[in-house]
C-alpha positions as CSV (number, residue, x, y, z in Angstrom):
1,M,0.0,0.0,0.0
2,A,1.4,3.4,-1.0
3,R,1.9,6.0,1.7
4,Y,1.6,9.8,1.1
5,V,5.1,11.3,0.9
6,E,5.2,14.5,2.8
7,H,6.8,17.3,0.7
8,T,8.3,20.1,2.8
9,R,9.3,22.4,0.0
10,T,8.0,26.0,0.0
11,W,6.5,26.6,-3.4
12,E,7.2,29.6,-5.4
13,F,4.9,29.8,-8.5
14,D,5.7,31.5,-11.8
15,E,3.6,34.6,-11.9
16,D,3.0,34.4,-15.7
17,R,1.2,31.0,-15.5
18,S,-1.8,29.7,-13.6
19,R,-1.0,28.0,-10.3
20,W,-3.3,25.0,-11.2
21,E,-1.3,24.4,-14.4
22,Q,2.0,24.4,-12.5
23,I,0.5,22.0,-9.9
24,L,-0.9,19.8,-12.6
25,E,2.5,19.4,-14.2
26,L,4.0,18.4,-10.8
27,L,1.2,15.9,-10.2
28,I,1.7,14.3,-13.6
29,A,5.4,14.1,-12.9
30,R,4.7,12.3,-9.6
31,I,2.4,9.8,-11.3
32,D,4.6,9.2,-14.4
33,S,7.7,8.7,-12.2
34,G,6.0,6.1,-10.1
35,E,6.2,8.2,-6.9
36,W,2.4,7.7,-6.8
37,G,1.7,4.2,-8.0
38,P,-1.6,2.7,-9.2
39,K,-4.5,3.1,-6.8
40,F,-2.6,5.7,-4.7
41,K,-5.2,7.8,-3.0
42,I,-4.6,11.5,-3.6
43,S,-5.6,13.8,-0.8
44,E,-6.9,17.3,-1.9
45,V,-6.5,18.5,1.7
46,K,-2.8,17.5,1.8
47,L,-2.2,19.1,-1.6
48,M,-3.9,22.3,-0.4
49,E,-1.5,22.4,2.6
50,E,1.5,21.5,0.5
51,F,1.0,24.1,-2.2
52,G,-0.7,26.8,0.0
53,V,-3.6,27.2,-2.4
54,A,-7.4,27.0,-2.2
55,R,-9.4,23.8,-2.9
56,P,-10.8,25.1,-6.3
57,T,-7.2,25.4,-7.5
58,I,-6.5,21.8,-6.6
59,R,-9.8,20.6,-8.0
60,K,-9.1,22.3,-11.3
61,A,-5.8,20.3,-11.6
62,M,-7.5,17.1,-10.5
63,E,-10.2,17.6,-13.1
64,R,-7.5,17.8,-15.8
65,L,-5.9,14.6,-14.4
66,R,-9.2,12.8,-14.7
67,T,-9.7,14.1,-18.3
68,A,-6.2,12.9,-19.2
69,G,-7.0,9.4,-17.7
70,K,-4.3,9.7,-15.0
71,V,-6.8,9.5,-12.0
72,Y,-10.3,8.3,-11.3
73,T,-12.7,9.4,-8.6
74,V,-15.0,7.2,-6.6
75,P,-17.8,9.1,-4.9
76,N,-17.5,9.3,-1.2
77,L,-14.0,7.6,-1.3
78,G,-11.7,10.0,-3.1
79,S,-9.4,10.2,-6.2
80,F,-6.9,7.5,-7.0
81,V,-4.1,7.1,-9.5
82,N,-5.3,5.1,-12.5
83,T,-3.8,1.8,-13.6
84,D,-2.6,2.2,-17.2
85,G,-5.3,1.5,-19.7
86,E,-8.0,0.9,-17.0
87,V,-11.3,2.6,-17.4
88,H,-13.4,3.3,-14.4
89,R,-17.1,3.9,-14.1
90,S,-16.8,7.2,-12.4
91,N,-14.8,8.5,-15.4
92,E,-17.2,6.9,-18.0
93,A,-20.2,8.7,-16.5
94,N,-18.5,12.1,-17.2
95,E,-17.9,11.4,-20.9
96,P,-20.4,12.0,-23.6
97,S,-22.1,9.0,-25.2
98,S,-20.8,8.0,-28.7
99,E,-24.3,6.9,-29.8
């Protein structure tokens, strides 16, 4: 079982780019590097504390991760790192029908 790695760095954001975009890039790097493995639970509260931003900023980055297929969300449980190629019902419900 994966454990949340506490990051103690003080974040300095580029002023010419949205904070959510910068956070998104870092979260993708953590997933792609394997730091956060499959089914790792991502805590929005811990991310808010780590980056010193409001919940809507974290949620915007998380929504982009879902759209990219990097994470899936289970209602009342949280968001988890996706297993490569795996499709989850929570993500399917958000996508338009191809009929």
